N, C-alpha and C positions, 0 to 999 in steps of 0.2 A: 489554424493554432499553431503550428510548429513555426510556420515564416513570421508570425507577432511576438513569438518568445522572441525568435533569432534577431528580428529588427531591433526588438527592446536592449538583447542586448550590447549587438553593435551602437546604438544610440548612445548608452551609460556606456560603452567604450570610447567613442570619441567625443564625447562630454567631458573624461577626463582630459581632454588633451587640449590645450588653450590653443594651440593652431591652425584647431579646425573652425573656421569661420559661420558653414553652414550647421552651426549645433541648433540654430531654433528653428531652422526647416527639421531637422531629424527630430527635435522634440515635438513638436505640433505632428509628425510623422507617427510615431511611437503612439502618441494620443490616439490618432486616427485607427491603427491598426488593430488596438484593442477594442474599441467600439466597433471595425467592422466586424470582427469576431463574435462579439455578443450579437452585430445584428444578422451576420449569417445565421445565429442558432436559433434564434427568435423569431425570426423573417417569417410569418402568416403566409405566405403565396406558394402555388406548389411546385418551388425548383429549390436544388439542394437537399433532394431528399427528404422532401418534408415530412413524410412520415417516420423517416431514424431519428431526425430532430426532433420529433413532436415525439416519439417514442423514450427519447435520450432525458426530454427534459420532462417527461409525466415520472420515469424512473428518480430522477435526481431528486422530483419535491419528492414522491411514497420514501425515499431515502432518508431527506429532512425530516419528513413529519410523518414517523411510521403509526400512522392511527388505523392500519388497515390490514391484513394477513399480509405476511411476506412472504414475497415469491421468491424462486431460485433466480430471478434477475435483478430483484431487488438486493437481495444480500450479495449477491456475484459483483455488481458492480462496484456496491459500498465496503469489496473486500479492494478490488485494485483503487478503489479512493485512498486508503490507508496507505498505498503504494505513495502514493503523492501529493502526501502531506506537506512533503518539502517544497514540491511546486505551488503550492498554494502560499505559502508561509512567503516564496520568494517572491507569485505574486502579488502580495498584499503589500510587502514592501516597494516594489517597481510602482505601484499603483500610490501610497503612501508618498513617495519622492515626487511625484508626477504632482497630485494634490499640494502639497506644501515649498513646490518649488524647489528643492534640495540637489536634480539631477546633475544641477554645474555649479553647486555652491560649497563650500568649505565642511558644512552639513554633511556632504554626501562622507566623508570619512571619520566622523566625528560620530564614534560608538554610544555615546549619551543625546545623541539629537530624538527627535520624535519619532524617527524614521529608521534609527540604528539599531546595531545589532543587540543594543539593553532594549529594545525594547519590550514592553508586557505584550504586544500582541500577537509578535512571535511563537510562544508558547503557547497562545490561544491558538491561533491556526492551525496551528500542529498537531493542536490535539483534537478537534472540530472533527474528521475524519474515525477516530477511534469513539467518540462519544454518538455520532451515530450508527454504529454497528452495534457499541452494546445496549442501546434501546431497541434495536431490531431483533436482538435474543431476546430481550425483557418481554417484547410484546410475542414474539415465538413460543416464549415457555406461557404467559398468559393463554396463548391459544392452541397451545399444546401440552399443556403441563408435563414435558420433558425434562428430566432434573441437568440434560448435558447442553440443554440452552442455555441455563445458569451458568455451565461452567464455561462456556464458549462466553457469556459477557463477561467471567472473570479473568479471562484470556486478557481482553482489548480492554480491562480496567487496569490491568499490570501497566500498559502502555503510558497509564496517565504519571505515577509519580517520575517513570524515567525521565519524561519533557520535563516537567515543571519543577525535579527534584536538580536539572542542569541547567535550567533560569538563573537559577537562587544564587548562581557563583556570580552575577554582576549584581545581586542586592545584599551580601554578607562580605564581613570581614573575610580578609583572604585565610586568620587560621581558623575559622567557622569553617570553611570549605571544605579545607584541606583534613582537619579531622571527625566533622561532622558529615555534611552531606553529601563530600565525596563519596567516603565508604559506604552512604545512604545510596548514592546515584549507584556505584558500582554493581551493590548486591540485587539494586533493581531493576537494572539493566541483564544479569543474569537469568532473573527469576523470567523474563518476560520473554527471553530470548529460549531458553530453552522450552519454557510452554507453550509457546509460540511454534517452537520446533515439531515436538510432543503431540500438537491439535493437528499441525499438517500431516505428519505422514500416518496419524493412527483414526483421523478424523478426516480430514476434509480428502483424504489420496485412499485412504481405506486399503493401508497394502499390508495385506497378513504375513509379509515378507517380514515385518518386525511384530507381529501378536507374537512370535515365539519367546520376543526379549520380556514382554511384558503379562504372556500365558493370558493372552482376552478371552473370554467364553467363549465368543463367536465368530472367530474370524471370517471375515469375509475373500471373495474370491481375490485373486491377484492380477495385477492387470497383465502379469506374462498370459492371460487368456485371448489377450487380444493381439499382443506384440510378440510373444516368444524370446526375449533376451532379457534376460532376468536381471544381467548385472546392468540394463538400462538405470532399473528403479534402487538400484543398490549406488550406484552414482546420484540419483535424485535426491538420497536421504543423503548423503554425507556433503555433496555441495547445497543443500540448501541448511543444511547444522549449521554449515560455515558463512554463508550469507545471511542465515537468520540473528547472528550474534554481531556480523559487521553492520548490519540495519539498522542496529539499535546506535552505531553512531550519528545516522541520520537525524534522529530525533533530539541529538543532544545541544542546544541552537550555545552554549558554550565551544564547542569544536566549530563552529560553521564555517570559521574564518580560513579553516583548512582547505581551502577553495579546491586543490588539485585532488585532497583527499574525497570528499566529498563529492566530487564530480562521478570519482570512479566508482566509489559506493553506487551513487546515482546508477550509473551504467550497470553495474551489477545487480542490480533492485529488478531494471528493468528485465534485465534474462531471471533474474528468481521468481520475478514475477510471470512471467511465460510460462515458464515449469509447472510453475502450480496451475495457471487459465487451463493449462496439457491435462494433468492426473486431475484436477480437478473434474472436468469436466467429462472425462473419463469416468471417473467414479461413476459420477452422474447419471452416465450412461447405463453403465452395468448395473445400477440399480433399476434402472427402467428396461432395459433391454432383456436381460438374461433370465434366465428360470433359475429359482430356489437347489434343484436339481445339479445346474453345474457347478453348487459353488463347492471344492475341494480344497483337501486341505495340503499342504505345502509338500507332505510327503508324496503325495500321488501327482504334484504337477511335471505338468510335460518336461520334456528334454528342451532346448532349442532348437531345436530342426523341427520335432512333433508339434505345431500351433494347430491349434482347437479351431482357427480362422479356415483352414481347408477341410473340415470335418463336416458331414453331414446331419452333424443331428443337432444343428443350430442355424439360426441364421440372424447377420449380425448388419 
């Protein structure tokens, strides 16, 4: 898939160069690569890791149509897809240009063209991963009746105004954007970033190092029990806050023309999501493997050199 996206970029680059005479070949090669990736994923024979491909397709189906109980894999992959919303949006634009023969035409540079940066399809595709996750939370509430599921659904819903308020810049007068829609966009961006950061640290990661500030009733076991270096988790909290705020930039269609900035933020989001995955899986492991008796308060947390991994009191 990476090769396909890389070749797509090269084809688009060369298509803008009138001196390249092999554009037709490159154009069809781009189409073939997209088709090849799709065929490899759905290939029904027992090659190319059939069981893994089948499991991925099954999980994606469950994400798009959450008619059954939500498993850890379902919401885990769905959370990752929210980080790929910009990728899906770019993929839609690429396919749109191929279908409408706009790769090597002047329409490539026209923002008002059917596949241009003003397209309504951009915010629609951007919001889809968040809607998938939103309906998963509603389904979880239906099954468990836990109010935290509704609060989690509310978190994903805060991304919707960020996406669509940004897109309104291309459809309203400049004065209206500056005086009304832009302040609303900034406010919604701040709410989405802070709410997501709060949920990452206190719920997805469950770091009791943060619970002192908000005075949780039942602070859980800090990950220091597994790794013994508290500064790692302070770093994770701070970096997650910064990157959560910058990630909102990606959701804003009116800022996507700043290619270098968008590319940098996308690269940082890869790091942030990897970090999130690491602590999220660790938190799930803590819940499954560690006994409640090991849930100690921060005041009783051992020093960095006294790791519980070396203790005989439990096995990990």
